[in-house]
C-alpha positions as CSV (number, residue, x, y, z in Angstrom):
1,M,-3.5,-75.2,-97.3
2,N,-3.3,-73.7,-93.9
3,Q,-5.2,-70.4,-94.3
4,N,-2.4,-68.6,-92.5
5,I,0.3,-69.5,-94.9
6,Y,0.9,-67.2,-97.8
7,D,3.3,-67.0,-100.7
8,L,4.3,-63.5,-99.7
9,L,3.8,-61.5,-96.5
10,I,4.2,-57.9,-96.4
11,I,4.8,-56.0,-93.2
12,G,3.5,-52.4,-93.4
13,A,0.8,-50.8,-95.3
14,G,2.4,-47.5,-96.5
15,P,3.1,-46.8,-100.1
16,A,6.0,-49.3,-100.5
17,G,3.7,-52.1,-98.8
18,L,0.6,-51.2,-100.8
19,S,2.6,-51.2,-104.1
20,A,4.3,-54.6,-103.2
21,G,0.6,-55.9,-102.6
22,I,-0.7,-54.7,-105.9
23,Y,2.3,-56.2,-107.8
24,G,2.3,-59.4,-105.9
25,S,-1.4,-60.1,-106.3
26,R,-1.1,-59.1,-110.0
27,A,1.5,-61.8,-110.3
28,G,-0.8,-64.5,-108.9
29,L,0.8,-64.8,-105.3
30,R,-1.3,-65.2,-102.4
31,C,-0.4,-62.1,-100.4
32,A,-1.3,-60.4,-97.3
33,I,-0.3,-57.1,-95.7
34,I,0.1,-56.9,-91.9
35,E,-0.5,-53.2,-90.7
36,K,-0.4,-52.2,-87.0
37,G,-2.7,-49.3,-87.8
38,M,-4.8,-48.5,-90.9
39,P,-3.4,-48.5,-94.5
40,G,-1.4,-45.4,-95.7
41,G,1.5,-45.1,-93.3
42,T,3.0,-41.7,-92.7
43,I,1.5,-40.4,-95.9
44,M,-1.7,-40.2,-93.9
45,L,-0.2,-37.3,-91.9
46,T,0.6,-35.4,-95.1
47,D,-1.7,-32.6,-96.0
48,I,-0.8,-32.0,-99.7
49,I,1.5,-34.4,-102.0
50,E,2.5,-32.4,-105.0
51,N,5.3,-34.6,-106.5
52,Y,3.4,-37.8,-107.1
53,P,2.9,-38.3,-110.8
54,G,-0.5,-38.3,-112.1
55,F,-2.1,-35.6,-109.9
56,P,-1.2,-32.2,-111.4
57,E,-3.2,-30.3,-108.6
58,G,-1.7,-32.4,-105.9
59,I,-3.5,-34.9,-103.7
60,T,-3.9,-35.3,-99.9
61,G,-2.0,-38.1,-98.3
62,S,-5.2,-39.7,-97.0
63,Q,-6.8,-39.6,-100.4
64,L,-3.7,-41.3,-102.0
65,A,-3.5,-43.8,-99.4
66,E,-7.3,-44.7,-99.9
67,L,-6.9,-45.0,-103.6
68,M,-3.8,-47.3,-103.2
69,S,-5.5,-49.5,-100.4
70,R,-8.6,-50.0,-102.6
71,Q,-6.5,-51.1,-105.7
72,C,-4.6,-53.3,-103.5
73,T,-7.7,-55.2,-102.2
74,R,-9.5,-55.2,-105.5
75,L,-6.5,-57.2,-106.9
76,G,-6.8,-59.8,-104.1
77,T,-4.2,-58.7,-101.4
78,E,-5.7,-59.2,-97.8
79,I,-4.9,-56.2,-95.5
80,L,-4.8,-57.2,-92.0
81,A,-5.3,-53.9,-90.3
82,N,-4.9,-53.1,-86.7
83,T,-2.6,-56.2,-86.3
84,E,0.8,-55.5,-84.9
85,A,3.8,-57.7,-85.9
86,K,5.7,-58.7,-82.7
87,K,8.3,-61.2,-83.8
88,V,9.7,-62.6,-87.2
89,K,11.4,-66.0,-87.3
90,A,12.8,-68.2,-90.1
91,E,12.1,-71.7,-89.5
92,S,11.8,-74.9,-91.9
93,G,11.9,-72.8,-95.1
94,L,9.1,-70.5,-94.1
95,F,8.9,-67.0,-92.4
96,H,6.8,-66.9,-89.3
97,V,5.4,-63.5,-88.3
98,V,4.0,-63.6,-84.9
99,T,1.3,-60.8,-84.3
100,D,-0.9,-59.7,-81.5
101,K,-3.8,-61.8,-83.0
102,A,-2.3,-64.9,-84.8
103,E,0.7,-66.4,-86.4
104,Y,1.2,-66.2,-90.2
105,L,3.6,-68.0,-92.4
106,A,5.0,-67.2,-95.7
107,R,7.4,-68.3,-98.5
108,A,8.7,-64.8,-98.8
109,L,8.7,-61.7,-96.9
110,I,8.8,-58.0,-97.7
111,V,9.6,-55.5,-94.8
112,A,8.0,-52.1,-95.5
113,T,7.6,-50.8,-91.9
114,G,8.8,-47.3,-92.6
115,S,10.3,-44.9,-90.2
116,R,9.3,-42.4,-87.5
117,A,10.3,-39.0,-86.5
118,K,13.5,-38.6,-84.6
119,R,13.5,-36.7,-81.3
120,L,16.1,-34.0,-80.2
121,N,16.2,-35.3,-76.7
122,I,16.7,-31.9,-75.3
123,P,15.3,-30.3,-72.1
124,G,11.5,-29.8,-72.2
125,E,10.9,-31.8,-75.4
126,E,9.6,-35.1,-73.7
127,K,7.6,-33.2,-71.1
128,L,5.7,-31.0,-73.6
129,I,4.9,-33.6,-76.2
130,G,1.1,-33.0,-76.8
131,R,1.2,-29.8,-75.0
132,G,2.8,-27.6,-77.8
133,V,5.6,-30.0,-79.0
134,S,4.6,-31.9,-82.1
135,Y,5.9,-33.9,-84.9
136,C,2.8,-33.8,-87.1
137,A,1.6,-30.6,-88.7
138,T,-1.4,-32.2,-90.2
139,C,-2.6,-33.7,-86.9
140,D,-2.0,-30.6,-84.7
141,G,-1.7,-27.6,-86.9
142,P,-5.2,-26.3,-86.5
143,L,-4.8,-26.3,-82.9
144,F,-2.5,-23.2,-83.4
145,K,-4.6,-20.8,-85.1
146,N,-3.2,-17.3,-84.9
147,A,-0.2,-18.5,-82.8
148,D,3.4,-17.9,-83.0
149,I,5.2,-21.3,-83.7
150,A,8.7,-22.6,-84.5
151,I,9.7,-25.3,-86.9
152,I,12.9,-27.3,-86.3
153,G,14.6,-28.4,-89.5
154,C,14.7,-26.9,-93.0
155,G,14.6,-30.0,-95.1
156,N,11.7,-31.0,-97.4
157,S,9.6,-32.2,-94.2
158,G,10.0,-29.1,-92.3
159,L,9.3,-26.7,-95.2
160,Q,6.4,-28.8,-96.5
161,E,4.8,-29.1,-93.4
162,G,5.6,-25.3,-92.8
163,R,3.5,-24.6,-95.9
164,F,0.4,-26.3,-94.3
165,L,1.0,-24.5,-91.0
166,H,1.3,-21.2,-92.6
167,K,-2.4,-21.2,-93.3
168,F,-3.2,-21.2,-89.5
169,V,-0.5,-19.5,-87.6
170,R,0.4,-15.9,-87.0
171,S,4.1,-16.5,-87.6
172,I,6.8,-19.2,-88.0
173,T,10.3,-19.2,-86.9
174,F,12.4,-21.8,-88.7
175,V,15.5,-23.2,-87.0
176,E,18.2,-25.0,-89.1
177,F,21.3,-26.8,-87.7
178,L,23.1,-26.4,-91.1
179,P,24.1,-23.0,-92.6
180,R,21.5,-23.3,-95.4
181,P,18.1,-25.2,-96.1
182,T,18.2,-28.5,-97.6
183,A,14.6,-28.4,-99.0
184,D,13.7,-28.3,-102.6
185,K,14.0,-24.9,-104.2
186,I,10.2,-24.8,-104.7
187,L,9.5,-25.0,-101.2
188,I,12.2,-22.5,-100.2
189,D,10.8,-20.1,-102.8
190,Y,7.5,-20.4,-101.2
191,F,8.6,-18.5,-98.0
192,Q,10.6,-15.9,-99.7
193,G,9.1,-12.4,-98.9
194,K,6.8,-13.6,-96.4
195,A,6.7,-11.0,-93.5
196,N,5.7,-13.4,-90.9
197,V,8.3,-15.9,-91.4
198,Q,11.9,-15.7,-90.2
199,F,14.9,-18.2,-90.5
200,F,17.7,-19.0,-88.0
201,L,20.3,-20.9,-90.2
202,G,23.2,-22.4,-88.4
203,H,21.6,-22.5,-85.2
204,E,20.4,-25.2,-82.9
205,L,17.7,-25.7,-80.5
206,T,18.9,-26.2,-77.0
207,E,15.7,-26.1,-74.9
208,I,11.9,-25.9,-75.0
209,I,10.6,-23.6,-72.3
210,G,7.3,-24.2,-70.5
211,E,5.6,-25.8,-67.5
212,S,2.1,-26.9,-68.6
213,A,2.4,-25.7,-72.0
214,V,5.2,-24.6,-74.5
215,E,6.1,-20.9,-73.8
216,G,9.2,-20.4,-75.8
217,I,12.5,-21.9,-77.2
218,K,16.1,-21.3,-76.5
219,I,18.4,-21.5,-79.6
220,R,22.2,-21.0,-80.0
221,D,24.2,-19.7,-82.9
222,R,26.6,-22.4,-83.9
223,T,29.2,-19.9,-85.0
224,S,29.1,-17.3,-82.3
225,G,27.7,-19.3,-79.5
226,Q,25.2,-16.5,-78.7
227,E,21.9,-17.9,-77.2
228,S,18.6,-16.4,-77.8
229,F,15.0,-16.9,-76.5
230,I,12.0,-16.7,-78.7
231,K,8.5,-16.7,-77.6
232,V,6.3,-19.4,-79.2
233,R,3.4,-21.4,-78.5
234,G,4.2,-24.5,-80.6
235,V,7.3,-26.4,-81.7
236,F,7.2,-28.8,-84.7
237,I,10.2,-30.9,-85.0
238,Y,11.5,-32.5,-88.3
239,V,15.1,-33.3,-87.9
240,G,15.3,-36.8,-89.3
241,L,14.0,-40.4,-89.1
242,I,14.4,-43.5,-87.1
243,P,13.8,-46.9,-89.1
244,N,11.1,-49.2,-87.7
245,S,13.5,-52.2,-88.3
246,Q,13.5,-53.7,-84.8
247,L,11.4,-56.6,-85.9
248,V,14.2,-58.0,-88.1
249,R,17.4,-56.5,-86.8
250,D,18.4,-59.9,-85.4
251,L,17.9,-61.4,-88.8
252,V,19.1,-59.1,-91.6
253,K,22.1,-56.8,-91.7
254,T,21.4,-53.1,-91.1
255,D,23.6,-49.8,-91.3
256,T,24.8,-48.0,-88.2
257,S,21.4,-46.0,-87.9
258,G,19.4,-49.4,-88.2
259,F,18.2,-48.9,-91.6
260,I,18.0,-52.2,-93.5
261,I,20.9,-53.0,-96.1
262,T,19.7,-54.3,-99.5
263,D,21.1,-55.0,-103.0
264,E,19.6,-53.3,-106.0
265,E,17.1,-56.1,-106.2
266,L,15.9,-55.3,-102.8
267,N,17.2,-58.5,-101.4
268,T,18.4,-58.3,-97.5
269,S,21.2,-60.4,-96.3
270,V,18.7,-63.3,-95.8
271,S,17.4,-65.0,-98.9
272,G,13.6,-64.6,-99.1
273,I,13.4,-61.3,-97.1
274,F,13.2,-58.2,-99.1
275,A,13.1,-54.6,-97.7
276,A,11.3,-51.7,-99.4
277,G,10.4,-48.0,-98.6
278,D,11.8,-45.7,-95.9
279,V,13.0,-48.6,-93.7
280,R,15.9,-49.2,-96.4
281,S,19.3,-47.7,-96.1
282,K,19.1,-45.2,-98.9
283,K,19.6,-41.5,-99.8
284,I,16.1,-40.7,-101.1
285,R,12.9,-41.0,-99.3
286,Q,9.8,-40.0,-101.4
287,V,6.4,-41.5,-101.9
288,V,7.3,-42.3,-105.6
289,V,10.4,-44.1,-104.6
290,A,8.7,-46.1,-102.1
291,C,6.2,-47.3,-104.5
292,S,8.8,-48.2,-107.1
293,E,10.7,-50.1,-104.3
294,G,7.5,-52.1,-103.3
295,A,6.8,-53.0,-107.0
296,Q,10.3,-54.3,-107.4
297,A,10.5,-56.2,-104.2
298,A,7.2,-58.0,-105.0
299,I,8.5,-58.8,-108.5
300,N,11.7,-60.2,-107.3
301,A,9.9,-62.2,-104.6
302,Y,7.9,-63.8,-107.4
303,H,10.9,-64.7,-109.3
304,L,12.5,-66.2,-106.3
305,L,9.4,-68.4,-105.5
306,N,8.9,-69.3,-109.3
307,P,12.5,-69.9,-110.6
């Protein structure tokens, strides 16, 4: 057998991909995971995960990723780290994944490429990325010790990362487009009564001010239209996700935002290609959900290959 031909190839080594590797290998499939970076995906950027079962005191994203990766390789899945998938083709009953290092073939494919932070595309944002504008609190939070910062977005991501940042900064200004936070109650309750935290609900960020570094933000009240300037040194943006589905958009059906459409068994519109995790079109994006979907996709791939 050609050593580059697998029963199951998985693109992406986040929670969904690693879970798929665990279940695929346990089912006796020859599996490999192609990952452009290191195993773990976006959970590597998360400080504390408190809602993953089995860890009553919580666990860091990097620790959870390491445990999943070790379990995956112990069971026999090859993890091809630092290998970027460039193209996916379907030819002669096999799926061809062309990477920057080699071409790999498989009888079935799971796309678990996740998503990335959405940008606002407002004045000052692009210019000041890395100079006060960030999309990752775990990466950049310690740089803002005793500083005033703004967090844009009051969903789970914004408030969860805000909890991490609160340990370092002098104050946090939350700006939310909607008239209320959409995060879980436990996260909202954490900030109640904090003297150094303020919320601007029903407001939108219109501009990030600064030349060589962030100096402040302009926000607008969506009801009155009144604009305000707030002096901050850092701006952390959590306003949604963009799916990393570009590899297969010419092959499988996606929704209007580019998330991959699947049925309940994680089948895409192409037989033999499954999708799992945050690249899927769905409502709930959590680590435990991604793991469940990775397991389901691998089990269904096994049954497809072994009718």
